[in-house]
TORLO-887046 format. One record per residue: residue in three letters; chain; y negated, z, x of N, C-alpha, C in turn; residue number from 1. Coordinates in nm, 2 decimals. Atoms other than C-alpha are relative to their C-alpha. Layout:
TORLO-887046
NODE    aa   ch     n.c2     n.c3     n.c1    ca.c2    ca.c3    ca.c1     c.c2     c.c3     c.c1     i
NODE   ALA    A        Y        Z        X        Y        Z        X        Y        Z        X   NUM
...
END
This chain:
TORLO-887046
NODE    aa   ch     n.c2     n.c3     n.c1    ca.c2    ca.c3    ca.c1     c.c2     c.c3     c.c1     i
NODE   MET    A    -0.06    -0.16     0.03    -9.30     7.71     8.48    -0.13     0.11     0.07     1
NODE   PRO    A     0.07    -0.08     0.00    -9.47     8.03     8.52    -0.02     0.06     0.11     2
NODE   VAL    A    -0.03     0.01    -0.21    -9.38     8.10     8.91     0.01    -0.10     0.05     3
NODE   THR    A    -0.02     0.15    -0.13    -9.40     7.85     9.15     0.08     0.09     0.13     4
NODE   TYR    A    -0.11    -0.05    -0.06    -9.16     7.87     9.44    -0.01    -0.05     0.14     5
NODE   ASP    A     0.06     0.12    -0.12    -9.29     7.71     9.80     0.03     0.10     0.11     6
NODE   THR    A    -0.03    -0.02    -0.13    -9.18     7.76    10.17    -0.07    -0.04     0.10     7
NODE   MET    A     0.07     0.03    -0.09    -9.36     7.80    10.48     0.08     0.08     0.10     8
NODE   GLY    A    -0.09    -0.05    -0.15    -9.12     7.81    10.76     0.09     0.12    -0.06     9
NODE   ARG    A    -0.09    -0.10     0.05    -8.93     8.10    10.68    -0.04     0.14    -0.08    10
NODE   VAL    A     0.06    -0.11     0.11    -9.13     8.29    10.42    -0.03    -0.08    -0.12    11
NODE   ALA    A     0.02     0.03     0.15    -9.11     8.23    10.08    -0.13     0.07    -0.07    12
NODE   ILE    A     0.14    -0.04     0.07    -9.45     8.23     9.86     0.03    -0.04    -0.18    13
NODE   LEU    A    -0.03    -0.04     0.14    -9.40     8.35     9.49    -0.16    -0.03    -0.04    14
NODE   THR    A     0.14    -0.02     0.03    -9.69     8.26     9.28    -0.01     0.02    -0.13    15
NODE   LEU    A     0.01     0.02     0.20    -9.75     8.37     8.90    -0.12    -0.08    -0.02    16
NODE   ASP    A     0.10     0.07     0.09    -9.90     8.12     8.73    -0.03    -0.02    -0.12    17
NODE   ARG    A     0.03    -0.02     0.13   -10.03     8.20     8.45    -0.16     0.04    -0.03    18
NODE   PRO    A     0.14    -0.05     0.00   -10.40     8.21     8.47    -0.06    -0.01    -0.10    19
NODE   GLU    A     0.07     0.00     0.14   -10.51     8.13     8.14     0.06     0.16    -0.05    20
NODE   ALA    A     0.00    -0.11     0.04   -10.34     8.50     8.06    -0.01     0.08     0.11    21
NODE   ARG    A     0.01    -0.11    -0.13   -10.44     8.63     8.39     0.15     0.07     0.04    22
NODE   ASN    A    -0.14    -0.02    -0.04   -10.09     8.60     8.47     0.07     0.18    -0.08    23
NODE   ALA    A    -0.05    -0.10     0.10   -10.01     8.87     8.18     0.19    -0.04     0.02    24
NODE   ILE    A    -0.18     0.04     0.04    -9.61     8.93     8.14     0.04     0.00    -0.12    25
NODE   ASN    A    -0.07     0.04     0.10    -9.42     8.79     7.89     0.15    -0.04     0.02    26
NODE   GLN    A    -0.14     0.04    -0.02    -9.08     8.73     7.84     0.08    -0.12     0.06    27
NODE   GLU    A    -0.02     0.16    -0.08    -9.08     8.36     8.00    -0.08     0.05     0.13    28
NODE   MET    A     0.06    -0.06    -0.17    -9.29     8.50     8.33     0.13     0.12     0.06    29
NODE   ALA    A    -0.12    -0.09    -0.06    -9.02     8.81     8.34     0.12    -0.08     0.05    30
NODE   ASP    A    -0.08     0.06     0.01    -8.77     8.57     8.34     0.01    -0.10     0.12    31
NODE   ALA    A     0.03     0.09    -0.12    -8.92     8.33     8.58     0.03     0.07     0.13    32
NODE   ILE    A     0.03    -0.08    -0.13    -9.02     8.62     8.85     0.18     0.04     0.01    33
NODE   GLU    A    -0.16    -0.07     0.00    -8.61     8.75     8.81     0.05    -0.12     0.11    34
NODE   ALA    A    -0.04     0.08    -0.10    -8.53     8.40     8.92    -0.05    -0.02     0.12    35
NODE   ALA    A     0.03     0.06    -0.12    -8.73     8.32     9.15     0.04     0.11     0.11    36
NODE   ILE    A    -0.08    -0.02    -0.11    -8.64     8.62     9.34     0.12     0.00     0.04    37
NODE   ASP    A    -0.16     0.03    -0.04    -8.28     8.55     9.30     0.02    -0.12     0.12    38
NODE   ARG    A     0.01     0.11    -0.08    -8.38     8.19     9.45    -0.02     0.03     0.17    39
NODE   PHE    A     0.03    -0.07    -0.12    -8.54     8.42     9.76     0.11     0.05     0.10    40
NODE   GLU    A    -0.11    -0.11    -0.07    -8.26     8.64     9.80     0.15    -0.09     0.04    41
NODE   GLU    A    -0.11     0.10    -0.02    -8.00     8.33     9.78     0.01    -0.11     0.13    42
NODE   ASP    A     0.01     0.11    -0.09    -8.19     8.11    10.02     0.04     0.06     0.14    43
NODE   ASP    A    -0.01    -0.07    -0.15    -8.05     8.20    10.39    -0.13    -0.06     0.08    44
NODE   GLY    A     0.08     0.03    -0.04    -8.34     8.00    10.48    -0.16     0.08     0.05    45
NODE   VAL    A     0.11    -0.10     0.00    -8.60     8.24    10.43     0.01     0.18     0.04    46
NODE   TRP    A    -0.08    -0.11    -0.03    -8.58     8.58    10.55    -0.15     0.10    -0.05    47
NODE   ILE    A     0.12    -0.05     0.10    -8.96     8.74    10.35    -0.04    -0.05    -0.05    48
NODE   ALA    A     0.06     0.06     0.10    -9.14     8.66    10.07    -0.13     0.06    -0.03    49
NODE   VAL    A     0.15    -0.04     0.07    -9.49     8.68     9.93    -0.06    -0.03    -0.14    50
NODE   LEU    A     0.02     0.00     0.15    -9.59     8.74     9.59    -0.16    -0.01    -0.04    51
NODE   ALA    A     0.10    -0.04     0.02    -9.90     8.63     9.47    -0.05    -0.03    -0.13    52
NODE   GLY    A     0.03     0.01     0.13   -10.10     8.55     9.18    -0.12    -0.15     0.02    53
NODE   ASN    A     0.07     0.11     0.01   -10.28     8.22     9.09    -0.11     0.04    -0.13    54
NODE   GLY    A     0.09    -0.04     0.09   -10.63     8.27     8.92    -0.09     0.12     0.04    55
NODE   PRO    A     0.04    -0.07     0.00   -10.87     8.52     8.88     0.04     0.14    -0.01    56
NODE   ALA    A    -0.06    -0.11    -0.03   -10.65     8.83     8.86     0.17    -0.02     0.03    57
NODE   PHE    A    -0.14     0.02    -0.10   -10.31     8.90     9.05     0.08     0.03    -0.15    58
NODE   CYS    A    -0.06    -0.03     0.10   -10.16     9.05     8.73    -0.05     0.07    -0.08    59
NODE   ALA    A     0.03    -0.10     0.10   -10.29     9.21     8.42     0.11     0.09    -0.08    60
NODE   GLY    A    -0.11    -0.08     0.05    -9.97     9.37     8.33     0.08    -0.05    -0.13    61
NODE   ALA    A    -0.08     0.08     0.06    -9.77     9.33     8.03    -0.11    -0.10    -0.11    62
NODE   ASP    A     0.10     0.09     0.07    -9.92     9.05     7.79     0.00     0.10    -0.18    63
NODE   LEU    A    -0.04    -0.10     0.14   -10.01     9.29     7.48    -0.02    -0.08    -0.12    64
NODE   LYS    A    -0.02     0.08     0.16   -10.04     8.98     7.21     0.17    -0.03     0.01    65
NODE   ALA    A    -0.19     0.04     0.01    -9.64     8.94     7.30     0.01     0.13    -0.08    66
NODE   VAL    A    -0.01    -0.14     0.05    -9.65     9.31     7.23     0.00     0.00    -0.14    67
NODE   ALA    A     0.06    -0.05     0.18    -9.87     9.33     6.92     0.06    -0.13    -0.12    68
NODE   SER    A    -0.13     0.11     0.06    -9.63     9.00     6.80     0.10     0.03    -0.06    69
NODE   GLY    A    -0.08    -0.04     0.01    -9.35     9.18     6.81     0.08    -0.09     0.06    70
NODE   ALA    A    -0.12     0.09    -0.12    -9.20     8.93     7.07     0.09     0.06     0.06    71
NODE   ALA    A    -0.12    -0.09    -0.08    -8.90     8.98     7.25    -0.05     0.05     0.11    72
NODE   GLY    A    -0.01    -0.11    -0.10    -8.89     9.22     7.54    -0.12    -0.06     0.12    73
NODE   LEU    A     0.08     0.07    -0.10    -9.08     9.17     7.85     0.06     0.05     0.14    74
NODE   SER    A    -0.09    -0.11    -0.08    -8.80     9.30     8.07     0.11    -0.09     0.05    75
NODE   THR    A    -0.19     0.09     0.01    -8.43     9.13     8.22     0.04     0.16     0.02    76
NODE   GLU    A    -0.10    -0.10    -0.01    -8.17     9.34     8.25     0.04     0.09     0.11    77
NODE   ARG    A    -0.02    -0.07    -0.17    -8.11     9.39     8.63    -0.13     0.00     0.04    78
NODE   GLY    A     0.13    -0.03    -0.11    -8.51     9.35     8.73    -0.07     0.11    -0.10    79
NODE   GLY    A     0.04    -0.10     0.07    -8.63     9.59     8.41    -0.14    -0.14    -0.03    80
NODE   PHE    A     0.12     0.09     0.03    -9.03     9.49     8.34    -0.03    -0.10     0.11    81
NODE   ALA    A     0.04     0.16    -0.11    -9.14     9.15     8.51     0.11    -0.03     0.03    82
NODE   GLY    A    -0.10     0.01    -0.07    -8.81     9.13     8.62     0.05     0.03     0.12    83
NODE   ILE    A     0.05    -0.04    -0.17    -8.89     9.31     8.96     0.00     0.16    -0.01    84
NODE   VAL    A     0.06    -0.17    -0.02    -9.00     9.71     8.87     0.14     0.01     0.05    85
NODE   ARG    A    -0.12    -0.04     0.01    -8.60     9.78     8.88     0.11    -0.11     0.11    86
NODE   ARG    A    -0.07     0.13    -0.04    -8.48     9.44     9.10     0.02     0.06     0.14    87
NODE   GLU    A    -0.03    -0.04    -0.14    -8.26     9.53     9.40    -0.03    -0.10     0.08    88
NODE   ARG    A    -0.03     0.09    -0.07    -8.32     9.36     9.70     0.05     0.01     0.15    89
NODE   ALA    A    -0.04    -0.03    -0.11    -8.21     9.28    10.05    -0.12    -0.04     0.12    90
NODE   LYS    A     0.13    -0.04    -0.09    -8.50     9.17    10.18    -0.16     0.01    -0.03    91
NODE   PRO    A     0.15    -0.06     0.08    -8.86     9.23    10.20    -0.11    -0.07    -0.08    92
NODE   LEU    A     0.11     0.06     0.07    -9.16     9.15    10.02    -0.10     0.04    -0.01    93
NODE   ILE    A     0.14    -0.06    -0.08    -9.53     9.15    10.07    -0.06    -0.06    -0.16    94
NODE   ALA    A     0.11     0.03     0.06    -9.79     9.16     9.80    -0.10    -0.05     0.01    95
NODE   ALA    A     0.14     0.09    -0.02   -10.07     8.94     9.78    -0.14     0.05    -0.09    96
NODE   VAL    A     0.03    -0.01     0.09   -10.32     9.06     9.59    -0.18    -0.05    -0.01    97
NODE   GLU    A     0.15     0.02    -0.02   -10.68     8.92     9.48    -0.03     0.02    -0.20    98
NODE   GLY    A     0.06    -0.07     0.20   -10.85     9.06     9.16     0.07     0.14    -0.07    99
NODE   PRO    A    -0.05    -0.10     0.05   -10.73     9.31     8.93     0.13     0.01    -0.02   100
NODE   ALA    A    -0.16    -0.01     0.04   -10.36     9.41     8.94     0.01     0.14    -0.09   101
NODE   LEU    A    -0.01    -0.12     0.07   -10.36     9.66     8.66     0.09     0.02    -0.09   102
NODE   ALA    A    -0.12    -0.07     0.10   -10.10     9.87     8.44     0.09    -0.09     0.03   103
NODE   GLY    A    -0.13     0.04    -0.12    -9.80     9.68     8.48    -0.03    -0.10     0.09   104
NODE   GLY    A     0.05     0.14    -0.13    -9.97     9.41     8.77    -0.04     0.16     0.10   105
NODE   THR    A     0.02    -0.12    -0.09   -10.00     9.81     8.95     0.16    -0.02     0.00   106
NODE   GLU    A    -0.14    -0.03    -0.03    -9.64     9.85     8.90     0.12    -0.09     0.04   107
NODE   ILE    A    -0.04     0.09    -0.09    -9.53     9.52     9.03    -0.03     0.03     0.14   108
NODE   VAL    A     0.02    -0.01    -0.18    -9.72     9.56     9.35     0.09     0.18     0.05   109
NODE   LEU    A    -0.12    -0.09    -0.06    -9.52     9.89     9.36     0.10     0.01     0.06   110
NODE   SER    A    -0.10     0.02    -0.01    -9.25     9.78     9.35     0.04    -0.14     0.15   111
NODE   CYS    A     0.02     0.10    -0.12    -9.34     9.51     9.67     0.04     0.14     0.12   112
NODE   ASP    A    -0.04    -0.09    -0.12    -9.27     9.67    10.02    -0.11     0.02     0.11   113
NODE   LEU    A     0.10     0.04    -0.03    -9.61     9.57    10.16    -0.13    -0.07    -0.08   114
NODE   VAL    A     0.13     0.09     0.08    -9.95     9.50    10.02    -0.10    -0.05     0.08   115
NODE   VAL    A     0.11     0.06    -0.09   -10.22     9.29    10.16    -0.12    -0.05    -0.14   116
NODE   ALA    A     0.09     0.05     0.13   -10.52     9.27     9.92    -0.12    -0.04     0.01   117
NODE   GLY    A     0.17     0.03    -0.08   -10.90     9.09     9.94    -0.03     0.11    -0.08   118
NODE   ALA    A     0.07    -0.13    -0.03   -11.19     9.29     9.92    -0.02     0.02    -0.17   119
NODE   GLU    A     0.01    -0.04     0.16   -11.20     9.24     9.46     0.11     0.05    -0.01   120
NODE   ALA    A    -0.14    -0.05     0.12   -10.87     9.36     9.38    -0.04     0.16    -0.04   121
NODE   ARG    A     0.04    -0.10     0.07   -10.82     9.66     9.17     0.13     0.01    -0.05   122
NODE   PHE    A    -0.15    -0.06     0.06   -10.54     9.89     9.08    -0.05     0.11    -0.07   123
NODE   GLY    A     0.03    -0.14     0.14   -10.47    10.16     8.80     0.07    -0.04    -0.08   124
NODE   LEU    A    -0.06    -0.01     0.10   -10.31    10.25     8.52    -0.03     0.04    -0.15   125
NODE   PRO    A     0.08    -0.02     0.13   -10.50    10.24     8.24     0.08     0.00    -0.15   126
NODE   GLU    A    -0.06     0.00     0.08   -10.23    10.26     8.00    -0.01     0.13    -0.13   127
NODE   VAL    A     0.04    -0.13     0.12   -10.33    10.58     7.81    -0.11    -0.07    -0.08   128
NODE   ARG    A     0.14     0.03     0.09   -10.67    10.41     7.73     0.09    -0.07    -0.17   129
NODE   SER    A    -0.08     0.05     0.12   -10.43    10.21     7.49     0.10     0.06    -0.14   130
NODE   SER    A    -0.13    -0.07     0.11   -10.18    10.49     7.33     0.12    -0.06     0.07   131
NODE   LEU    A    -0.13     0.05    -0.09    -9.96    10.35     7.61     0.06     0.09     0.12   132
NODE   VAL    A    -0.06    -0.09    -0.11    -9.75    10.50     7.85     0.07    -0.13     0.11   133
NODE   ALA    A    -0.06     0.09    -0.09    -9.67    10.35     8.22     0.14     0.04     0.01   134
NODE   ASN    A    -0.14    -0.03    -0.04    -9.31    10.32     8.20     0.09    -0.06     0.09   135
NODE   ALA    A    -0.07     0.10    -0.13    -9.23    10.08     8.49    -0.02     0.06     0.09   136
NODE   GLY    A     0.00    -0.06    -0.12    -9.22    10.30     8.74    -0.13     0.05     0.06   137
NODE   GLY    A     0.14    -0.07    -0.08    -9.61    10.39     8.82    -0.02     0.10    -0.01   138
NODE   LEU    A     0.01    -0.19    -0.02    -9.57    10.76     8.74    -0.02     0.05     0.10   139
NODE   PHE    A    -0.09    -0.04    -0.08    -9.37    10.80     8.97    -0.01    -0.04     0.13   140
NODE   ARG    A     0.03     0.07    -0.11    -9.46    10.57     9.22    -0.10     0.00     0.06   141
NODE   LEU    A     0.13    -0.02    -0.03    -9.81    10.59     9.26    -0.01     0.11     0.07   142
NODE   PRO    A     0.05    -0.16    -0.11    -9.83    10.97     9.38     0.12    -0.03     0.14   143
NODE   ARG    A    -0.06     0.05    -0.17    -9.56    10.83     9.65    -0.08    -0.08     0.08   144
NODE   ALA    A     0.11     0.07    -0.03    -9.84    10.60     9.75    -0.10     0.03     0.06   145
NODE   ILE    A     0.14    -0.04     0.00   -10.13    10.79     9.74     0.02     0.13    -0.04   146
NODE   PRO    A    -0.05    -0.16     0.03   -10.21    11.16     9.70    -0.02     0.03    -0.11   147
NODE   ARG    A    -0.06    -0.04     0.13   -10.08    11.35     9.43    -0.12     0.02    -0.12   148
NODE   ASN    A     0.09    -0.06     0.14   -10.41    11.48     9.26    -0.10    -0.15    -0.02   149
NODE   ILE    A     0.10     0.12     0.03   -10.61    11.14     9.33     0.15    -0.07    -0.11   150
NODE   ALA    A    -0.15     0.11     0.08   -10.24    10.92     9.15    -0.04     0.08    -0.13   151
NODE   MET    A     0.04    -0.06     0.15   -10.33    11.21     8.87    -0.08    -0.01    -0.07   152
NODE   GLU    A     0.13     0.06     0.05   -10.66    11.16     8.80    -0.04    -0.13    -0.07   153
NODE   LEU    A     0.02     0.14     0.06   -10.61    10.76     8.77     0.09     0.03    -0.09   154
NODE   ILE    A    -0.08     0.05     0.14   -10.30    10.82     8.53    -0.06     0.10    -0.11   155
NODE   LEU    A     0.11    -0.11     0.09   -10.55    11.10     8.34    -0.06    -0.10    -0.07   156
NODE   THR    A     0.11     0.09     0.07   -10.81    10.88     8.28    -0.02    -0.14    -0.03   157
NODE   GLY    A     0.04     0.11     0.02   -10.72    10.53     8.32    -0.07    -0.10     0.10   158
NODE   GLY    A     0.10     0.05    -0.08   -10.94    10.47     8.60     0.08    -0.13     0.07   159
NODE   ALA    A    -0.04     0.09    -0.12   -10.90    10.17     8.87    -0.08     0.05     0.15   160
NODE   LEU    A     0.01    -0.05    -0.16   -10.89    10.23     9.24    -0.03    -0.14     0.06   161
NODE   PRO    A     0.09     0.14    -0.05   -11.15     9.95     9.40     0.10    -0.01     0.19   162
NODE   ALA    A    -0.12    -0.01    -0.19   -10.92     9.78     9.75    -0.09     0.12     0.12   163
NODE   ASP    A     0.07    -0.09    -0.11   -11.15     9.98     9.98     0.05     0.09    -0.01   164
NODE   ARG    A    -0.09    -0.09     0.02   -11.06    10.27     9.87     0.21     0.00    -0.02   165
NODE   ALA    A    -0.14     0.01     0.00   -10.69    10.19     9.80     0.05    -0.02     0.14   166
NODE   TYR    A    -0.07     0.03    -0.20   -10.67    10.08    10.19     0.00     0.15     0.02   167
NODE   GLN    A     0.01    -0.14    -0.04   -10.82    10.44    10.27     0.10     0.08    -0.01   168
NODE   LEU    A    -0.12    -0.09     0.06   -10.53    10.58    10.08     0.11    -0.02     0.02   169
NODE   GLY    A    -0.16     0.01    -0.02   -10.23    10.44    10.19     0.04    -0.15    -0.07   170
NODE   LEU    A    -0.06     0.05     0.13   -10.18    10.23     9.90     0.01    -0.18     0.07   171
NODE   VAL    A     0.02     0.14    -0.01   -10.29     9.89    10.05     0.01     0.00     0.18   172
NODE   ASN    A    -0.01     0.01    -0.12   -10.18     9.79    10.44    -0.13    -0.08     0.05   173
NODE   ARG    A     0.09     0.10    -0.04   -10.41     9.50    10.50    -0.15     0.00    -0.07   174
NODE   LEU    A     0.15    -0.03     0.06   -10.78     9.49    10.35    -0.05    -0.12     0.02   175
NODE   VAL    A     0.04     0.08    -0.03   -10.93     9.17    10.39    -0.12    -0.09    -0.07   176
NODE   ASP    A     0.09     0.07     0.10   -11.21     8.92    10.25     0.05    -0.03    -0.10   177
NODE   ALA    A    -0.07     0.04     0.08   -11.16     8.83     9.91     0.02    -0.15     0.00   178
NODE   GLY    A    -0.05     0.12     0.00   -10.98     8.50     9.87     0.08    -0.01     0.13   179
NODE   SER    A    -0.06    -0.03    -0.06   -10.82     8.56    10.19     0.20     0.08    -0.01   180
NODE   ALA    A    -0.09    -0.09     0.01   -10.51     8.78    10.11     0.09    -0.06    -0.04   181
NODE   LEU    A    -0.08     0.10     0.02   -10.29     8.49    10.05     0.06    -0.04     0.12   182
NODE   ASP    A     0.02     0.08    -0.13   -10.34     8.37    10.42     0.07     0.13     0.05   183
NODE   ALA    A    -0.01    -0.12    -0.04   -10.32     8.73    10.53     0.13     0.06     0.00   184
NODE   ALA    A    -0.12    -0.02     0.03   -10.02     8.79    10.37     0.11    -0.04     0.10   185
NODE   CYS    A    -0.08     0.08    -0.13    -9.81     8.54    10.55    -0.01     0.01     0.14   186
NODE   ALA    A    -0.02    -0.05    -0.13    -9.94     8.61    10.87     0.09     0.10     0.01   187
NODE   LEU    A    -0.11    -0.12    -0.02    -9.77     8.94    10.81     0.12    -0.03     0.00   188
NODE   ALA    A    -0.12     0.03     0.02    -9.50     8.80    10.66     0.04    -0.07     0.18   189
NODE   GLU    A    -0.07     0.07    -0.14    -9.43     8.61    11.01    -0.01     0.08     0.13   190
NODE   GLU    A    -0.01    -0.10    -0.09    -9.54     8.92    11.23     0.18     0.10    -0.03   191
NODE   VAL    A    -0.08    -0.05     0.02    -9.22     9.06    11.05     0.11    -0.09     0.04   192
NODE   ASN    A    -0.10     0.13    -0.03    -9.03     8.73    11.12     0.03    -0.03     0.15   193
NODE   VAL    A    -0.04     0.06    -0.15    -9.06     8.73    11.49     0.13     0.15     0.00   194
NODE   ASN    A    -0.09    -0.08    -0.05    -8.80     9.01    11.46     0.15    -0.03    -0.03   195
NODE   ALA    A    -0.11     0.05     0.04    -8.43     9.00    11.41     0.01     0.02    -0.15   196
NODE   PRO    A     0.02    -0.04     0.15    -8.40     8.97    11.01     0.12     0.12    -0.07   197
NODE   ILE    A    -0.13    -0.14     0.06    -8.05     9.20    10.99    -0.04     0.14     0.05   198
NODE   ALA    A     0.05    -0.09     0.00    -8.21     9.46    11.17    -0.12     0.04    -0.07   199
NODE   VAL    A     0.10    -0.06     0.09    -8.53     9.46    10.96     0.07     0.01    -0.15   200
NODE   ARG    A    -0.05    -0.06     0.11    -8.31     9.45    10.66     0.09     0.13    -0.03   201
NODE   ALA    A    -0.05    -0.14    -0.02    -8.10     9.74    10.78    -0.11     0.14     0.00   202
NODE   SER    A     0.06    -0.08    -0.03    -8.41     9.92    10.87    -0.06     0.02    -0.13   203
NODE   ARG    A     0.01    -0.02     0.15    -8.55     9.86    10.50     0.09     0.11    -0.04   204
NODE   ARG    A    -0.10    -0.10     0.09    -8.24    10.00    10.35     0.01     0.15     0.02   205
NODE   ILE    A    -0.01    -0.13    -0.03    -8.26    10.30    10.55    -0.13     0.10    -0.01   206
NODE   PHE    A     0.11    -0.08     0.07    -8.61    10.39    10.45     0.02     0.02    -0.10   207
NODE   LEU    A    -0.01    -0.03     0.10    -8.55    10.36    10.11     0.09     0.08    -0.07   208
NODE   ALA    A    -0.11    -0.08     0.01    -8.22    10.53    10.13     0.00     0.15     0.01   209
NODE   THR    A     0.02    -0.15    -0.06    -8.36    10.86    10.27    -0.15     0.06    -0.03   210
NODE   GLN    A     0.14    -0.03     0.04    -8.68    10.91    10.12     0.01     0.15    -0.01   211
NODE   PHE    A    -0.02    -0.11     0.09    -8.55    11.22     9.95     0.12     0.05     0.09   212
NODE   LEU    A    -0.12    -0.05    -0.06    -8.27    11.32    10.15     0.00     0.13     0.16   213
NODE   THR    A     0.03    -0.10    -0.12    -8.22    11.59    10.45     0.02    -0.07     0.16   214
NODE   ASP    A    -0.02     0.05    -0.16    -8.22    11.52    10.82     0.19    -0.06     0.05   215
NODE   ASP    A    -0.13     0.03    -0.02    -7.84    11.53    10.86     0.04    -0.12    -0.09   216
NODE   GLU    A    -0.02     0.09     0.04    -7.80    11.32    10.56    -0.08    -0.14     0.02   217
NODE   GLY    A     0.05     0.11    -0.03    -8.03    11.03    10.69     0.06    -0.02     0.12   218
NODE   PHE    A    -0.05     0.04    -0.14    -7.87    11.05    11.01     0.15    -0.10     0.00   219
NODE   GLU    A    -0.16     0.10     0.02    -7.52    10.95    10.87    -0.07    -0.15    -0.09   220
NODE   VAL    A     0.06     0.14     0.06    -7.72    10.67    10.67    -0.07    -0.06     0.11   221
NODE   SER    A     0.08     0.07    -0.12    -7.87    10.54    10.99     0.14    -0.04     0.04   222
NODE   ALA    A    -0.11     0.02    -0.02    -7.55    10.57    11.13     0.09    -0.10    -0.07   223
NODE   ARG    A    -0.08     0.06     0.10    -7.37    10.37    10.88    -0.07    -0.14     0.02   224
NODE   GLU    A     0.07     0.19    -0.01    -7.65    10.07    10.86     0.01    -0.04     0.13   225
NODE   SER    A     0.01     0.10    -0.11    -7.65    10.05    11.21     0.15    -0.05     0.06   226
NODE   ARG    A    -0.09     0.01    -0.04    -7.32     9.99    11.26     0.02    -0.12    -0.04   227
NODE   VAL    A     0.01     0.16     0.04    -7.38     9.66    11.05    -0.09    -0.07     0.11   228
NODE   VAL    A     0.09     0.08    -0.06    -7.65     9.57    11.27     0.10    -0.06     0.17   229
NODE   PHE    A    -0.08     0.00    -0.12    -7.43     9.63    11.60     0.15    -0.11    -0.01   230
NODE   ARG    A    -0.09     0.10     0.01    -7.16     9.38    11.48    -0.09    -0.13    -0.01   231
NODE   SER    A     0.10     0.13     0.00    -7.43     9.10    11.45     0.00    -0.08     0.11   232
NODE   GLU    A     0.04     0.11    -0.10    -7.47     8.80    11.67    -0.13     0.03     0.06   233
NODE   ASP    A     0.12    -0.04    -0.02    -7.82     8.90    11.65    -0.01     0.12     0.12   234
NODE   PHE    A     0.01    -0.14    -0.06    -7.73     9.24    11.82     0.03    -0.07     0.17   235
NODE   GLN    A    -0.03     0.08    -0.20    -7.59     9.00    12.18    -0.13    -0.03     0.01   236
NODE   GLU    A     0.12     0.10    -0.06    -7.92     8.80    12.16    -0.11     0.07    -0.01   237
NODE   GLY    A     0.13    -0.05    -0.04    -8.19     9.05    12.18     0.03     0.02     0.11   238
NODE   PRO    A    -0.03     0.01    -0.13    -8.04     9.16    12.50    -0.03    -0.08     0.10   239
NODE   ARG    A    -0.02     0.11    -0.06    -7.99     8.85    12.63    -0.14    -0.09    -0.01   240
NODE   ALA    A     0.07     0.05    -0.04    -8.31     8.73    12.60    -0.11     0.07     0.01   241
NODE   PHE    A     0.06    -0.10    -0.09    -8.45     9.03    12.73     0.01    -0.03     0.14   242
NODE   ILE    A    -0.04     0.10    -0.15    -8.28     8.96    13.08     0.01    -0.12     0.01   243
NODE   GLU    A     0.06     0.14    -0.04    -8.36     8.57    13.06    -0.13    -0.02    -0.05   244
NODE   LYS    A     0.14     0.03     0.00    -8.71     8.65    12.98    -0.06    -0.09    -0.09   245
NODE   ARG    A     0.02     0.08     0.14    -8.74     8.44    12.63     0.00     0.08    -0.09   246
NODE   PRO    A    -0.01    -0.07     0.14    -8.83     8.47    12.32     0.18    -0.02    -0.07   247
NODE   PRO    A    -0.15    -0.02     0.09    -8.54     8.55    12.07     0.02    -0.12    -0.04   248
NODE   ARG    A    -0.06     0.08     0.18    -8.33     8.29    11.84     0.10     0.10    -0.05   249
NODE   TRP    A    -0.06    -0.07     0.10    -8.24     8.48    11.59     0.09    -0.07    -0.11   250
NODE   ALA    A    -0.11     0.08     0.11    -7.91     8.36    11.37    -0.01     0.06    -0.11   251
NODE   GLY    A    -0.04    -0.10     0.15    -7.95     8.62    11.11     0.11     0.01    -0.05   252
NODE   ARG    A    -0.15    -0.04     0.06    -7.60     8.68    11.12     0.07     0.11     0.10   253
END
């Protein structure tokens, strides 16, 4: 399988496993990524996932050999490119990036909620160098993640952003030594999992739904999602654990 699925406690680890092609996306890989995300979303035993790449590159983007050969597309109906860039999720996903994550690789990263990068990671949208267009979300998601003019420069020149610069600009949450991204991403996942999963998912939904709303509209979304949390068992457990001076035991319901 071109994508492996492992678990570590309540963390799922999804690994792109086509190192001989620098984890480039062909149809088989796109289908496998979507299937792995489906499994993650349906697995009540895990609350967050880490997406990593096996080999020297996180992902080289579209498999241009498959494109040139006229092979079937590189997308799925629900997930779009790589089975992920348009895939709706309830649970958070962290990208653990080692080496290049270019073209569609950057677009996959931009589909994740948090990013941990090793020092040798690189990001960019070099499609224009091959007379292509980055049409898997990068052209509008990148300017949301970093300053507009820098995003425009990367888009027009096809240049790459090194990991330390990506960290300075806010694209990367945590920058670590090369080879340490997966461990650091799993540690970050555990920090998230200390919290009540229903509240985490509701907070994520509010964040994503309100980026382009007015304050009044945002308050409406917040109130609606909060009611879901208030009806949960975990809403009762949080104050009880505080009063009893013990760690909370989240049920996830």
